[in-house]
Every structure is written in C-alpha cells, then in structure tokens.
Phi, psi and omega in degrees: 000130179297156180299326179291321178290322180292324173296322175293321180296318179294325176295319177293324172298322175297314182291323182292312183294313180301314178296327176283325178293323187283351182265000182245122182272149180307324181295335179291341184244011177088010184265143177288144175261116183244120178070180179277147178247139184279337180230153183287163173079195176284150172277162178297318181291339175286319177297318179302313181293318176300322182275352179075033177238165179292146178298316182297318182298314183295315182303317178296322176298312181290334176284350181076031178287159181276085187237165175279131178232158176232163176295324180301315180291317175297325175296319179301312179298313180302321178294314179298319182276359177055051184278147180280173181302317175300314181295322179296314177301322179293324179298313181302314182296312179299332181270359173088020177248159172287139182303153177293152179294134180284173182305162183294188187271007184286349181297135182287139176298131184291157179301320184292320179289320178297328178293327181292311183288329178287338179268003179271107190257353181284337182181197175294152174216138179218159171242126181236155181266189188291337180274002181081013170286136179277126182266329178202155182206156175268179183301320177299320174298322181301308180298316181290313187265353180074030172288141178238129178306131180087346181263141178293148181211106182254128184298319181292319180297311181299320175303328180265351189241333188274134175303332178304329182262321184282349178280359169247070195299320184289313178297320179299308180303325182288322182274338188300317180300323178289330178288316173300320182292326180289321177297316181295321177300318177295321181293324183294340181294329182224079186296342182261007179269116188278350180296322177296317180291329178297310179301309183297319183296315183292325175292316181300325180293332184254341182233106182299326184292324174290319181303317182300309182296321180297327182286347178289336180060033178280148173228147183207170180299140182304128179238153168297129188305316192226125172234357180213132178204166184246106181281138184296342186251328185235002174091205189285136183234138182230135185227150160259133186243136178243123184252124184243152177265135176278121192301312182280358178219073195292354175268003172262144177239133175257120189244123179246127186254134170243135175310133183292133178298153181066021172235165170269022186300316182303316184293321184287328178292326183293343180275339183304305182301319180295318178299310180300316181294321182292330179289324185271353179292000000 
C-alpha cells in the first residue's frame, strides 16, 4: 500500500472510531456519570478500560498511528463500541487486517435470492458459499448438473469426480488448472479457515489429478468451476457464466449461466424439461 493510501486509511480509522465512541453514553455501558462532559459519548480512557487495553495504545489506535493490532483486541474494542457485524468488518479493514470470517453456510437462502434463480430461464442458476458448496439451484441447474434437493453438492469436487465433466477430457484438462488455482485463491483470503483445507484434503486423497494440481500452489482469479459438460440425455453443453456477490451475504456467490453463443446449447436445454416430464408421466 502506498504511503498516501495508508495515511488515508488511518485517517478513516480515526474518524470512524471517534464517531462510534461519541455515540455511546457512559450510562449505556454501566459507568457513572460524574460532572459535566465537554464532549459527547465515552472518553478514550473509558473505552480502553472496558476493552482491557492500555489507554496509550487505544489513543494511538484512534489517532491512526502505525501500530500493531490483533483481531482479538479489535474484537474487544468492537464489543465496547457495540459495532454491528458490518462495522466490525470495516474496523478490521481500516486497521489493516483481513475481515473476520462470517458465519457458516447454514443460513437459509432468502426467498428474494431464490426468486432470482428460479426466474432465470436462460440456463442454470445456483447460489454457492465460499467453499463452493451449492446452497440453492433452479430446476435447469438440477437437470444439467445432476443436483438433487437435500444432497450435498460441491462445485470443486463435482468438477473432478463427475463423468459429466470428465467425459470432455480435452476441455476438462484445459480448465482444471484454473479451477484449482481459483479455489486456492479463495482459500487464501481466509488462511485460518480449516474448511477449505478439509475439502481440498479429502479430494486430494481420492483424486490424484487434483492432488497434483493442488501441490503446485498456483493461485488465480476466481473462476466458475464448470462451463462445459456432457449431459447423459442431450449431449455436450457449453455455458458462459457470470458470478455475482450477494450484497447482504458477501460469502455467497450467485452464478448465472448463459448458453454459449455459436453452440446448440440453447436448443439442447429446451429439450430437458420435455425429457423430464416424459420420464415422470
């Protein structure tokens, strides 16, 4: 980070902490109010005492000095200042740390997000978490990717284990290094999150092709795991994928697939609902 950018970040940290300190009265945190106060809210020494840190250290933090900080101490300060989850993440960024990992993937996909994927009629649409587990998918995605409601489906694992993808060996081999590099890049954003290592470790134990690529330690821009596959009923399908971040769940990705131009993918997709309906008749 350039000196100018670093200086600006510290200025923002100073203003942010001061504004949050000034909005909390001493009585709100159980402190007695003695005499008149020249400024609103808590004093710096009161924040330091409640957070269990030194007064000088907190003063330097709020002044935006270039000091060493830890997540544990920032969490203590965030608790005293009653910061929301978003504000806490913002504090981490301003202090020069990676934001804390949000809650796990057990949160149910909202009706609004589900309506978006259900309304996507051009092709598959899925919502996946930061580990590439699919949390929700539309009907076309179920037919194309073989997703089953209630069954776990991880995009990385499926790319290396499903015949739908491995049956296009040349395209698969061309895409595989970028897929693994993208997953490692996502994992590097939260180096202390063991779930990435669990997924990668289990896959490496069963798939030598993945193990070899994982050991390269390549990183790359996040990519959608699968853009081409061979469907057992309608044949080869090719997609362009657009990946969007869900604003109120930044660890979720909304992936919308479009049939690739100059292929007959759209025509093949049009046959899928009729095939499924004929099977259930």
